[in-house]
A tleap script that builds the chain and sets N, CA, C and O, in Angstrom:
source leaprc.protein.ff14SB
mol = sequence {
  NMET SER ALA LEU PRO THR LEU ILE THR VAL
  ASP GLU LEU ALA ALA VAL LEU ARG CYS GLN
  PRO GLU LYS VAL TYR ARG LEU ALA ALA ARG
  GLY VAL LEU PRO SER TYR LYS VAL GLU GLY
  ARG ARG LEU PHE ASP PRO VAL ASP VAL SER
  ALA PHE LEU SER THR CYS ARG GLU GLY PRO
  MET LEU SER ALA ASN ALA ARG CARG
}
set mol.1.N position { 1.487 11.080 2.643 }
set mol.1.CA position { 0.315 10.744 2.382 }
set mol.1.C position { -1.227 10.129 2.989 }
set mol.1.O position { -1.303 9.336 3.927 }
set mol.2.N position { -1.923 10.456 2.542 }
set mol.2.CA position { -3.302 10.884 2.308 }
set mol.2.C position { -3.627 9.271 3.527 }
set mol.2.O position { -2.765 8.455 3.853 }
set mol.3.N position { -5.305 9.261 4.007 }
set mol.3.CA position { -5.304 7.543 4.319 }
set mol.3.C position { -5.964 7.110 3.012 }
set mol.3.O position { -6.029 7.941 2.107 }
set mol.4.N position { -6.322 6.228 2.881 }
set mol.4.CA position { -7.137 5.625 1.762 }
set mol.4.C position { -8.925 5.162 2.382 }
set mol.4.O position { -9.275 4.414 3.295 }
set mol.5.N position { -9.856 6.134 1.242 }
set mol.5.CA position { -10.520 5.575 1.712 }
set mol.5.C position { -11.118 4.062 2.067 }
set mol.5.O position { -10.938 3.143 1.268 }
set mol.6.N position { -11.708 3.897 3.087 }
set mol.6.CA position { -13.082 2.585 3.483 }
set mol.6.C position { -13.467 2.004 2.336 }
set mol.6.O position { -13.659 0.961 2.961 }
set mol.7.N position { -13.862 1.605 0.846 }
set mol.7.CA position { -14.890 1.298 0.484 }
set mol.7.C position { -15.605 0.275 1.079 }
set mol.7.O position { -15.266 -0.578 1.900 }
set mol.8.N position { -16.969 0.575 0.357 }
set mol.8.CA position { -18.138 -0.680 0.058 }
set mol.8.C position { -18.171 -1.504 -0.683 }
set mol.8.O position { -17.870 -0.862 -1.689 }
set mol.9.N position { -18.352 -2.809 -1.117 }
set mol.9.CA position { -19.280 -2.621 -1.803 }
set mol.9.C position { -20.747 -2.954 -2.090 }
set mol.9.O position { -21.725 -2.734 -1.376 }
set mol.10.N position { -20.662 -3.721 -3.684 }
set mol.10.CA position { -22.246 -3.036 -3.866 }
set mol.10.C position { -23.356 -3.593 -2.919 }
set mol.10.O position { -24.520 -3.270 -2.682 }
set mol.11.N position { -22.607 -4.452 -2.530 }
set mol.11.CA position { -23.863 -6.579 -2.332 }
set mol.11.C position { -23.725 -4.926 -0.296 }
set mol.11.O position { -24.739 -4.302 0.016 }
set mol.12.N position { -22.502 -4.752 0.436 }
set mol.12.CA position { -23.156 -4.427 1.174 }
set mol.12.C position { -23.709 -2.880 1.187 }
set mol.12.O position { -24.097 -2.429 2.265 }
set mol.13.N position { -23.752 -2.086 0.052 }
set mol.13.CA position { -24.358 -0.957 -0.074 }
set mol.13.C position { -25.894 -1.123 -0.241 }
set mol.13.O position { -26.685 -0.615 0.554 }
set mol.14.N position { -26.251 -1.816 -1.250 }
set mol.14.CA position { -27.876 -2.411 -0.892 }
set mol.14.C position { -27.807 -3.054 0.439 }
set mol.14.O position { -28.574 -2.933 1.394 }
set mol.15.N position { -27.278 -3.403 0.375 }
set mol.15.CA position { -27.982 -4.008 2.177 }
set mol.15.C position { -28.726 -2.563 3.718 }
set mol.15.O position { -29.568 -2.504 4.615 }
set mol.16.N position { -27.286 -1.432 2.842 }
set mol.16.CA position { -27.635 -0.326 3.936 }
set mol.16.C position { -28.656 0.077 3.524 }
set mol.16.O position { -29.526 0.185 4.388 }
set mol.17.N position { -29.206 0.639 1.535 }
set mol.17.CA position { -30.316 1.388 1.440 }
set mol.17.C position { -31.193 0.590 1.380 }
set mol.17.O position { -32.235 1.246 1.357 }
set mol.18.N position { -31.606 -1.331 1.306 }
set mol.18.CA position { -32.510 -1.802 1.692 }
set mol.18.C position { -32.978 -1.700 -0.385 }
set mol.18.O position { -33.636 -0.837 -0.966 }
set mol.19.N position { -32.546 -2.495 -0.744 }
set mol.19.CA position { -32.862 -1.982 -1.987 }
set mol.19.C position { -31.508 -3.721 -3.142 }
set mol.19.O position { -30.295 -3.891 -3.023 }
set mol.20.N position { -32.227 -4.301 -3.779 }
set mol.20.CA position { -31.510 -4.946 -4.948 }
set mol.20.C position { -30.225 -4.693 -5.049 }
set mol.20.O position { -30.024 -3.521 -4.730 }
set mol.21.N position { -29.173 -5.293 -5.371 }
set mol.21.CA position { -27.866 -4.933 -6.384 }
set mol.21.C position { -27.919 -4.095 -7.429 }
set mol.21.O position { -27.287 -3.147 -7.896 }
set mol.22.N position { -28.924 -4.778 -7.661 }
set mol.22.CA position { -29.363 -4.407 -9.488 }
set mol.22.C position { -29.539 -2.988 -9.577 }
set mol.22.O position { -29.044 -2.382 -10.527 }
set mol.23.N position { -30.383 -2.222 -8.428 }
set mol.23.CA position { -30.331 -0.817 -9.037 }
set mol.23.C position { -29.166 -0.029 -8.441 }
set mol.23.O position { -28.805 1.119 -8.700 }
set mol.24.N position { -28.625 -0.989 -7.513 }
set mol.24.CA position { -26.705 -0.226 -6.809 }
set mol.24.C position { -26.264 0.101 -8.440 }
set mol.24.O position { -25.706 0.985 -9.090 }
set mol.25.N position { -26.635 -0.672 -8.553 }
set mol.25.CA position { -25.369 -0.830 -9.983 }
set mol.25.C position { -25.870 0.429 -10.944 }
set mol.25.O position { -25.143 1.244 -11.513 }
set mol.26.N position { -27.713 0.336 -10.966 }
set mol.26.CA position { -28.480 1.057 -11.948 }
set mol.26.C position { -27.610 2.632 -12.168 }
set mol.26.O position { -26.986 3.252 -13.030 }
set mol.27.N position { -28.310 2.814 -9.998 }
set mol.27.CA position { -27.628 4.114 -10.815 }
set mol.27.C position { -26.277 4.447 -10.560 }
set mol.27.O position { -26.062 5.658 -10.584 }
set mol.28.N position { -25.637 3.969 -10.403 }
set mol.28.CA position { -23.732 3.930 -10.499 }
set mol.28.C position { -23.686 4.566 -11.822 }
set mol.28.O position { -23.615 5.764 -12.096 }
set mol.29.N position { -23.753 3.315 -12.758 }
set mol.29.CA position { -24.190 3.641 -14.024 }
set mol.29.C position { -24.401 4.877 -14.690 }
set mol.29.O position { -23.772 5.638 -15.426 }
set mol.30.N position { -25.878 4.766 -13.986 }
set mol.30.CA position { -25.560 6.570 -14.705 }
set mol.30.C position { -25.575 7.316 -13.870 }
set mol.30.O position { -26.456 8.087 -13.492 }
set mol.31.N position { -24.143 7.047 -13.373 }
set mol.31.CA position { -23.609 8.168 -13.039 }
set mol.31.C position { -23.767 8.965 -11.951 }
set mol.31.O position { -22.902 9.775 -11.619 }
set mol.32.N position { -25.270 8.744 -11.085 }
set mol.32.CA position { -25.548 8.655 -10.141 }
set mol.32.C position { -25.183 9.536 -8.729 }
set mol.32.O position { -25.270 10.655 -8.224 }
set mol.33.N position { -24.709 8.153 -8.493 }
set mol.33.CA position { -24.268 7.409 -7.097 }
set mol.33.C position { -22.493 7.319 -7.637 }
set mol.33.O position { -22.373 6.636 -8.655 }
set mol.34.N position { -21.356 7.820 -7.173 }
set mol.34.CA position { -20.541 8.428 -7.047 }
set mol.34.C position { -19.430 6.316 -7.087 }
set mol.34.O position { -19.793 5.358 -6.404 }
set mol.35.N position { -18.560 6.310 -7.788 }
set mol.35.CA position { -18.293 4.975 -7.589 }
set mol.35.C position { -16.530 4.445 -8.355 }
set mol.35.O position { -15.914 5.101 -9.194 }
set mol.36.N position { -16.202 3.465 -7.899 }
set mol.36.CA position { -15.324 3.387 -8.195 }
set mol.36.C position { -14.799 2.316 -9.086 }
set mol.36.O position { -15.289 1.347 -8.505 }
set mol.37.N position { -14.090 1.773 -10.177 }
set mol.37.CA position { -14.355 0.606 -11.177 }
set mol.37.C position { -13.495 -0.302 -11.187 }
set mol.37.O position { -13.210 -0.684 -12.322 }
set mol.38.N position { -12.627 -1.117 -9.829 }
set mol.38.CA position { -11.777 -1.296 -10.471 }
set mol.38.C position { -11.824 -3.142 -10.508 }
set mol.38.O position { -12.279 -3.814 -9.582 }
set mol.39.N position { -11.370 -3.590 -11.519 }
set mol.39.CA position { -10.794 -5.284 -11.890 }
set mol.39.C position { -12.248 -5.485 -12.304 }
set mol.39.O position { -12.471 -6.693 -12.226 }
set mol.40.N position { -13.807 -4.542 -12.886 }
set mol.40.CA position { -14.614 -4.990 -12.589 }
set mol.40.C position { -15.649 -4.790 -11.966 }
set mol.40.O position { -16.812 -5.002 -12.311 }
set mol.41.N position { -15.105 -4.236 -10.711 }
set mol.41.CA position { -16.000 -4.552 -9.679 }
set mol.41.C position { -16.151 -3.456 -8.581 }
set mol.41.O position { -15.329 -3.399 -7.666 }
set mol.42.N position { -17.555 -2.288 -8.696 }
set mol.42.CA position { -17.756 -1.202 -8.160 }
set mol.42.C position { -18.088 -1.016 -6.607 }
set mol.42.O position { -19.085 -1.345 -5.966 }
set mol.43.N position { -16.845 -0.340 -6.207 }
set mol.43.CA position { -16.749 0.391 -4.879 }
set mol.43.C position { -16.826 1.864 -4.575 }
set mol.43.O position { -16.201 2.858 -4.942 }
set mol.44.N position { -18.282 1.513 -3.399 }
set mol.44.CA position { -17.874 2.952 -3.074 }
set mol.44.C position { -17.539 3.285 -2.247 }
set mol.44.O position { -17.282 2.453 -1.377 }
set mol.45.N position { -17.286 4.943 -1.926 }
set mol.45.CA position { -17.097 5.989 -0.757 }
set mol.45.C position { -18.160 5.826 0.387 }
set mol.45.O position { -19.331 5.462 0.281 }
set mol.46.N position { -17.752 6.036 1.035 }
set mol.46.CA position { -19.414 6.358 2.401 }
set mol.46.C position { -19.457 7.180 2.149 }
set mol.46.O position { -20.613 7.561 1.964 }
set mol.47.N position { -18.093 8.476 1.840 }
set mol.47.CA position { -18.443 10.070 2.154 }
set mol.47.C position { -19.512 9.902 0.968 }
set mol.47.O position { -20.656 10.142 1.358 }
set mol.48.N position { -19.419 9.565 -0.323 }
set mol.48.CA position { -19.622 9.873 -1.281 }
set mol.48.C position { -21.471 9.542 -1.333 }
set mol.48.O position { -22.257 10.202 -2.012 }
set mol.49.N position { -21.773 8.601 -0.616 }
set mol.49.CA position { -22.573 7.686 -0.467 }
set mol.49.C position { -23.886 9.215 0.524 }
set mol.49.O position { -25.074 9.539 0.558 }
set mol.50.N position { -22.988 9.489 0.920 }
set mol.50.CA position { -23.456 10.262 2.330 }
set mol.50.C position { -24.599 11.249 1.290 }
set mol.50.O position { -25.753 11.513 0.952 }
set mol.51.N position { -22.589 11.576 1.111 }
set mol.51.CA position { -23.538 12.867 -0.346 }
set mol.51.C position { -24.692 12.863 -0.516 }
set mol.51.O position { -25.669 13.520 -0.156 }
set mol.52.N position { -24.351 11.567 -1.455 }
set mol.52.CA position { -25.526 11.032 -2.159 }
set mol.52.C position { -26.903 11.319 -1.807 }
set mol.52.O position { -27.661 12.215 -2.180 }
set mol.53.N position { -27.088 10.099 -0.792 }
set mol.53.CA position { -27.995 9.976 0.339 }
set mol.53.C position { -28.839 11.136 0.773 }
set mol.53.O position { -30.023 10.965 1.061 }
set mol.54.N position { -28.107 12.634 0.843 }
set mol.54.CA position { -28.354 14.069 1.485 }
set mol.54.C position { -29.331 14.788 0.562 }
set mol.54.O position { -30.142 15.633 0.943 }
set mol.55.N position { -29.202 14.448 -0.441 }
set mol.55.CA position { -29.477 14.556 -2.282 }
set mol.55.C position { -31.180 14.000 -2.206 }
set mol.55.O position { -32.069 14.705 -2.683 }
set mol.56.N position { -31.508 12.540 -1.487 }
set mol.56.CA position { -32.789 12.386 -2.062 }
set mol.56.C position { -33.414 12.932 -1.266 }
set mol.56.O position { -34.353 13.535 -1.786 }
set mol.57.N position { -33.342 13.070 0.218 }
set mol.57.CA position { -33.925 13.623 1.079 }
set mol.57.C position { -34.854 14.006 1.057 }
set mol.57.O position { -34.679 14.841 0.170 }
set mol.58.N position { -36.315 14.157 1.464 }
set mol.58.CA position { -37.414 14.594 1.435 }
set mol.58.C position { -37.886 15.245 2.756 }
set mol.58.O position { -37.828 14.698 3.857 }
set mol.59.N position { -38.424 16.649 2.469 }
set mol.59.CA position { -39.306 17.154 3.670 }
set mol.59.C position { -38.563 17.511 4.746 }
set mol.59.O position { -37.701 16.766 5.210 }
set mol.60.N position { -38.903 18.951 5.337 }
set mol.60.CA position { -37.992 19.545 6.266 }
set mol.60.C position { -36.925 18.794 7.002 }
set mol.60.O position { -36.959 17.675 7.514 }
set mol.61.N position { -35.898 19.754 6.923 }
set mol.61.CA position { -35.100 19.656 7.427 }
set mol.61.C position { -35.285 19.854 9.421 }
set mol.61.O position { -35.448 20.986 9.875 }
set mol.62.N position { -35.232 18.732 10.288 }
set mol.62.CA position { -35.422 19.062 11.574 }
set mol.62.C position { -34.090 20.150 12.121 }
set mol.62.O position { -32.985 19.698 11.823 }
set mol.63.N position { -34.065 21.320 12.770 }
set mol.63.CA position { -33.237 21.991 13.525 }
set mol.63.C position { -33.080 21.259 14.597 }
set mol.63.O position { -33.956 20.572 15.123 }
set mol.64.N position { -31.399 21.448 15.130 }
set mol.64.CA position { -31.675 20.748 16.137 }
set mol.64.C position { -32.144 20.427 16.887 }
set mol.64.O position { -32.182 19.233 17.185 }
set mol.65.N position { -33.007 21.821 17.865 }
set mol.65.CA position { -33.420 21.935 19.204 }
set mol.65.C position { -35.020 21.311 19.347 }
set mol.65.O position { -35.720 21.096 20.337 }
set mol.66.N position { -35.280 21.104 17.685 }
set mol.66.CA position { -37.016 20.528 17.548 }
set mol.66.C position { -36.360 19.502 17.809 }
set mol.66.O position { -36.415 19.421 19.036 }
set mol.67.N position { -35.851 18.776 17.478 }
set mol.67.CA position { -35.721 17.398 17.850 }
set mol.67.C position { -36.002 16.899 19.530 }
set mol.67.O position { -36.518 15.898 20.027 }
set mol.68.N position { -35.702 17.496 19.801 }
set mol.68.CA position { -35.790 17.374 21.251 }
set mol.68.C position { -37.425 17.020 22.279 }
set mol.68.O position { -37.376 16.938 23.506 }
savepdb mol mol.pdb
quit
């Protein structure tokens, strides 16, 4: 059996994204940000959040050598 993901709540994700929880709810309701809905609560897998954030990135990506 595979391990279950550690899920985060709307409030925890809003704190990470530095936005209001309502914005997180809107992104999830539109299907832009993948989530689970359990007993009326939205829960998020950090792996999905990371993938979502990578689609939001703007500007050139720096290579590992360019950061030094």
